[in-house]
N, CA, C and O of each residue as an XYZ file, in Angstrom:
408
protein
N       0.947     -1.652      0.557
C       0.367      0.244     -0.491
C       1.088      1.257      0.389
O       1.698      1.286      1.458
N       0.626      2.263     -0.822
C       1.270      3.735     -0.612
C       1.121      3.870      1.541
O       0.846      3.321      2.608
N       1.463      4.771      0.997
C       2.153      5.141      2.077
C       1.671      7.121      2.849
O       0.883      6.618      3.650
N       1.607      7.971      3.024
C       1.854      8.957      3.403
C       1.973      9.287      4.562
O       2.039      8.494      5.501
N       2.044     11.349      4.700
C       2.270     11.165      6.190
C       1.315     12.485      6.454
O       1.152     13.478      5.744
N       0.939     12.256      7.296
C      -0.091     13.390      7.817
C       0.532     14.835      8.186
O       1.492     14.753      8.952
N       0.314     15.630      7.946
C       1.089     17.309      8.057
C       1.669     17.333      9.995
O       2.722     17.876     10.329
N       0.675     16.603     11.055
C       1.210     15.897     11.839
C       2.512     15.224     12.220
O       3.078     15.598     13.247
N       3.156     14.037     11.302
C       3.669     13.790     11.614
C       4.713     13.942     10.363
O       5.429     12.998     10.029
N       4.742     15.356      9.623
C       5.790     15.731      9.113
C       6.985     16.454     10.310
O       8.134     16.437     10.752
N       5.700     17.027     10.366
C       5.904     18.219     11.751
C       6.836     17.370     12.685
O       7.877     17.871     13.109
N       6.466     16.073     13.012
C       7.130     15.525     13.870
C       8.195     15.070     13.456
O       8.898     15.343     14.429
N       9.008     14.472     12.594
C      10.272     14.065     11.720
C      10.767     15.605     12.308
O      11.505     15.796     13.275
N      10.188     16.552     11.502
C      11.270     18.208     12.008
C      11.009     17.809     12.694
O      10.679     16.688     12.309
N      10.778     17.930     14.274
C      11.348     18.296     15.523
C      12.028     16.777     15.750
O      13.187     17.145     15.944
N      12.067     15.540     15.839
C      13.103     14.984     15.745
C      14.150     14.957     15.725
O      14.905     14.538     16.602
N      14.538     15.644     14.163
C      15.736     16.469     13.332
C      16.349     17.181     13.889
O      17.574     17.102     13.986
N      15.740     17.931     14.323
C      15.595     19.706     15.369
C      16.599     18.914     16.570
O      17.691     19.254     17.023
N      16.241     18.422     16.692
C      16.288     18.040     17.749
C      17.801     17.506     17.893
O      18.822     18.072     18.284
N      17.502     15.907     17.325
C      18.821     15.423     16.826
C      20.534     16.616     16.588
O      21.665     16.884     16.996
N      19.785     16.814     15.911
C      20.641     18.183     14.704
C      21.066     19.298     16.122
O      22.146     19.816     15.836
N      20.668     19.704     17.228
C      21.876     19.757     18.271
C      22.940     20.007     18.858
O      23.712     20.874     19.267
N      22.616     18.482     18.716
C      24.180     17.805     18.646
C      24.923     17.008     17.596
O      25.829     16.204     17.815
N      24.365     17.376     16.324
C      24.950     15.776     15.769
C      24.075     16.417     14.514
O      22.982     15.854     14.437
N      24.283     17.538     13.420
C      23.104     17.752     12.225
C      23.825     16.316     11.164
O      22.958     15.732     10.514
N      24.977     15.888     11.025
C      25.218     14.755      9.706
C      24.245     13.163     10.339
O      23.936     12.234      9.593
N      23.866     13.236     12.141
C      23.050     12.152     12.018
C      22.121     12.277     11.851
O      21.615     11.575     10.976
N      20.876     13.724     12.929
C      19.983     13.730     12.165
C      19.221     13.345     10.722
O      18.192     12.729     10.444
N      20.046     13.888     10.108
C      19.464     13.604      8.685
C      19.612     11.930      8.374
O      18.808     11.070      8.012
N      20.681     11.927      8.619
C      20.404      9.970      8.425
C      19.067      8.501      9.405
O      18.505      7.406      9.364
N      19.325      9.704     10.092
C      18.409      8.946     11.287
C      16.524      8.762     10.714
O      15.794      7.812     10.432
N      16.360     10.521     10.787
C      15.353     10.791     10.523
C      14.672      9.943      8.839
O      13.467      9.743      8.686
N      15.949      9.484      7.542
C      15.787      8.990      6.829
C      16.104      7.727      6.917
O      15.758      7.131      5.897
N      16.763      6.859      7.919
C      16.090      5.417      8.332
C      14.612      5.813      9.151
O      13.773      5.065      8.650
N      14.063      6.527     10.018
C      12.962      6.812     10.476
C      12.135      6.694      9.148
O      11.601      5.588      9.064
N      12.021      7.064      8.674
C      10.934      7.868      7.343
C      10.999      6.151      6.022
O       9.984      5.470      5.873
N      12.010      5.891      5.460
C      12.122      4.571      5.554
C      11.318      2.898      6.063
O      10.923      1.856      5.540
N      11.437      3.566      7.463
C      10.975      3.149      8.387
C       9.379      2.888      8.525
O       8.853      1.775      8.560
N       8.654      4.257      8.602
C       7.336      4.398      7.653
C       7.114      4.058      6.592
O       6.231      3.206      6.678
N       7.372      4.201      5.650
C       7.034      3.163      4.371
C       6.816      1.778      4.961
O       5.802      1.113      5.174
N       7.856      1.612      5.114
C       7.640      0.166      5.185
C       6.219     -0.495      6.172
O       6.141     -1.653      6.582
N       5.572      0.198      6.306
C       4.307     -0.672      6.988
C       3.355     -0.239      6.204
O       2.201     -0.119      6.616
N       3.617     -0.028      5.307
C       2.576     -0.204      3.662
C       2.859     -1.340      3.124
O       2.101     -1.578      2.184
N       3.542     -2.057      3.294
C       4.518     -3.342      2.841
C       2.782     -4.843      3.940
O       2.051     -5.380      3.108
N       2.628     -5.024      4.679
C       1.783     -5.429      5.261
C       1.269     -4.978      7.134
O       1.219     -5.476      8.259
N       0.940     -3.510      6.273
C       0.442     -2.954      7.879
C      -0.686     -3.649      9.621
O      -0.782     -3.357     10.813
N      -1.489     -5.011      8.281
C      -2.732     -5.208      9.545
C      -1.674     -6.220     10.479
O      -1.970     -7.002     11.382
N      -0.423     -5.908      9.935
C       1.069     -6.688     11.164
C       0.822     -6.349     12.089
O       0.398     -7.062     12.999
N       1.034     -5.010     12.148
C       1.431     -4.225     13.532
C      -0.002     -4.648     14.246
O      -0.981     -5.113     13.664
N       0.153     -4.319     15.890
C      -0.559     -4.045     16.182
C      -1.676     -2.863     16.895
O      -1.104     -2.010     17.575
N      -3.099     -2.749     16.805
C      -3.298     -1.774     17.604
C      -3.349     -0.974     18.554
O      -4.012     -1.333     19.527
N      -2.863     -0.010     18.584
C      -2.530      1.212     19.835
C      -3.339      1.752     20.871
O      -2.962      2.777     21.440
N      -4.389      1.202     21.184
C      -5.424      1.821     22.064
C      -6.958      1.769     21.277
O      -7.547      2.602     20.589
N      -7.497     -0.367     21.957
C      -8.484     -0.311     21.341
C      -9.340      1.023     21.853
O     -10.009      1.721     21.091
N      -9.240      1.180     22.846
C     -10.824      2.063     23.533
C     -10.848      3.212     23.030
O     -11.930      3.644     22.633
N      -9.542      4.087     22.906
C      -9.202      4.807     22.857
C      -9.802      5.248     20.696
O     -10.509      6.137     20.221
N      -8.957      3.956     19.992
C      -9.138      4.780     18.653
C      -9.164      2.525     17.908
O      -8.207      1.783     17.681
N     -10.696      2.255     17.790
C     -11.033      1.147     16.589
C      -9.575      0.763     15.400
O      -9.375     -0.329     14.868
N      -8.824      1.887     15.254
C      -7.868      1.148     14.023
C      -7.117      1.892     14.190
O      -6.374      1.612     13.249
N      -6.713      2.601     14.616
C      -4.832      3.265     15.040
C      -3.990      2.400     15.389
O      -4.312      1.850     16.443
N      -2.929      2.003     14.894
C      -2.089      1.119     14.959
C      -0.232      1.146     15.137
O       0.234      1.776     14.188
N       0.496      0.805     15.766
C       1.084      1.591     16.054
C       2.365      0.658     15.785
O       2.251     -0.555     15.613
N       3.074      1.049     15.774
C       5.266      0.150     14.990
C       5.686      1.253     15.526
O       5.331      2.419     15.697
N       7.231     -0.017     15.913
C       8.240      0.488     17.123
C       9.289      1.111     16.161
O       9.689      0.025     15.740
N       9.762      1.674     15.738
C      11.615      2.023     15.622
C      12.069      2.535     16.249
O      11.688      3.629     16.665
N      13.205      1.876     16.618
C      14.159      1.960     18.123
C      13.229      2.360     19.981
O      12.739      1.760     20.938
N      13.596      4.263     19.309
C      12.587      4.456     20.790
C      11.558      4.866     20.364
O      10.606      4.952     21.139
N      11.459      5.138     19.395
C      10.328      6.017     18.226
C       8.940      5.336     18.946
O       8.954      4.596     19.929
N       7.417      5.907     17.988
C       6.498      5.179     18.304
C       5.821      5.620     17.149
O       5.548      6.818     17.079
N       5.396      4.609     15.924
C       4.880      5.064     14.187
C       3.369      4.796     14.510
O       2.771      3.724     14.607
N       2.892      6.191     14.659
C       1.427      6.267     15.092
C       0.944      5.782     12.904
O       1.523      6.216     11.908
N      -0.190      4.857     12.971
C      -0.820      4.600     11.452
C      -2.229      4.098     11.110
O      -2.503      2.927     11.374
N      -3.175      4.927     10.523
C      -4.395      4.954     10.097
C      -4.363      4.082      8.810
O      -3.872      4.769      7.915
N      -4.738      2.662      8.294
C      -5.430      2.397      7.274
C      -6.542      2.239      6.260
O      -7.279      1.272      6.067
N      -6.494      3.328      5.702
C      -6.846      3.285      4.644
C      -7.791      2.212      3.612
O      -7.721      1.186      4.288
N      -8.603      1.851      2.419
C      -9.128      1.670      1.778
C      -7.623      1.328      0.889
O      -7.395      0.164      0.560
N      -6.527      2.569      0.502
C      -6.032      2.132     -0.784
C      -4.185      2.934     -0.397
O      -3.153      3.031     -1.061
N      -4.614      3.366      1.064
C      -3.290      4.078      1.943
C      -3.288      4.015      2.947
O      -4.399      4.054      3.476
N      -2.199      3.894      3.755
C      -1.951      3.779      5.048
C      -1.192      5.470      5.226
O      -0.278      5.965      4.567
N      -1.739      5.872      6.016
C      -1.916      7.737      6.477
C      -0.735      7.221      7.877
O      -1.037      6.362      8.705
N       0.600      7.973      7.859
C       1.441      8.067      8.513
C       1.020      9.616     10.041
O       1.297     10.815     10.018
N       0.239      8.706     11.203
C      -0.185     10.511     11.825
C       0.600     10.731     12.754
O      -0.053     11.626     13.291
N       1.960     10.573     13.708
C       2.615     11.196     14.060
C       3.796     10.245     14.402
O       3.331      9.127     14.178
N       4.408     10.175     14.604
C       6.287      9.820     15.247
C       6.657     10.628     16.340
O       6.867     11.826     16.156
N       6.760     10.129     17.431
C       6.560     10.567     18.537
C       7.822      9.834     19.713
O       7.454      8.717     20.077
N       8.650     10.100     20.088
C       9.215      9.345     21.359
C       8.621      8.359     22.581
O       7.573      8.470     23.217
N       9.349      7.671     22.642
C       8.182      6.975     23.516
C       8.844      7.529     24.081
O       8.718      8.620     23.525
N       9.988      7.770     25.326
C       9.459      8.480     26.667
C       8.742      9.690     26.878
O       8.838     10.077     28.042
N       8.079     10.391     26.166
C       7.355     11.315     25.145
C       6.001     11.123     25.896
O       5.878      9.900     25.956
N       5.261     11.515     26.311
C       3.197     11.016     26.887
C       2.698     11.266     25.660
O       2.496     12.402     25.230
N       2.477     10.212     25.045
C       2.273      9.726     23.339
C       0.498     10.493     23.624
O       0.145     11.544     23.087
N      -0.565      9.492     24.761
C      -1.866      9.567     24.793
C      -1.733     10.942     24.592
O      -1.767     11.316     23.419
N      -1.549     12.023     25.718
C      -1.415     13.343     25.603
C      -0.826     14.217     23.980
O      -1.012     15.429     23.871
N      -0.226     13.516     22.989
C      -0.007     14.280     21.644
C      -0.797     12.825     20.317
O      -1.201     13.329     19.269
N      -0.954     11.322     20.413
C      -1.963     11.436     19.809
C      -3.229     11.406     19.919
O      -3.866     12.054     19.089
N      -3.812     10.805     20.753
C      -4.841     11.582     21.316
C      -5.661     12.677     22.123
O      -6.467     12.520     23.040
N      -5.183     13.903     21.464
C      -4.966     15.429     22.251
C      -7.294     15.348     22.016
O      -8.220     15.152     22.803
N      -7.193     15.624     20.568
C      -8.961     15.924     20.455
C      -9.449     15.042     21.186
O     -10.230     15.601     21.956
N      -9.396     13.348     21.470
C     -10.173     12.786     22.049
C     -10.460     13.326     23.775
O      -9.766     13.938     24.587
N     -12.444     12.486     23.820
C     -13.530     13.002     25.186
C     -12.161     11.873     26.041
O     -11.594     10.927     25.494
N     -11.894     12.460     27.724
C     -10.949     11.277     28.476
C     -11.947     10.298     27.967
O     -12.866     10.337     27.150
N     -11.339      9.259     28.882
C     -11.793      7.531     28.869
C     -11.313      7.133     30.433
O     -11.457      5.983     30.849
């Protein structure tokens, strides 16, 4: 399946690159390139990844890459990467920001 990136995901990737570039600009470029490749690989078998939180969203899935969580939805013809978040962050506040409390 084709993989597309939401505006939020693109912003997340830019923020990750900026954070890493503070110490190592070259590594920031290569790491984010690896992260983007990993996101795109989700399209090969998107249903093989677990649901992120069925009680909040019955369709949202998650893939882990190193310390990062890649959140995505599967559409009829494409996979949309919604967020890319470091696992140490409070991803619930980021990914489910517009949801009602459970």
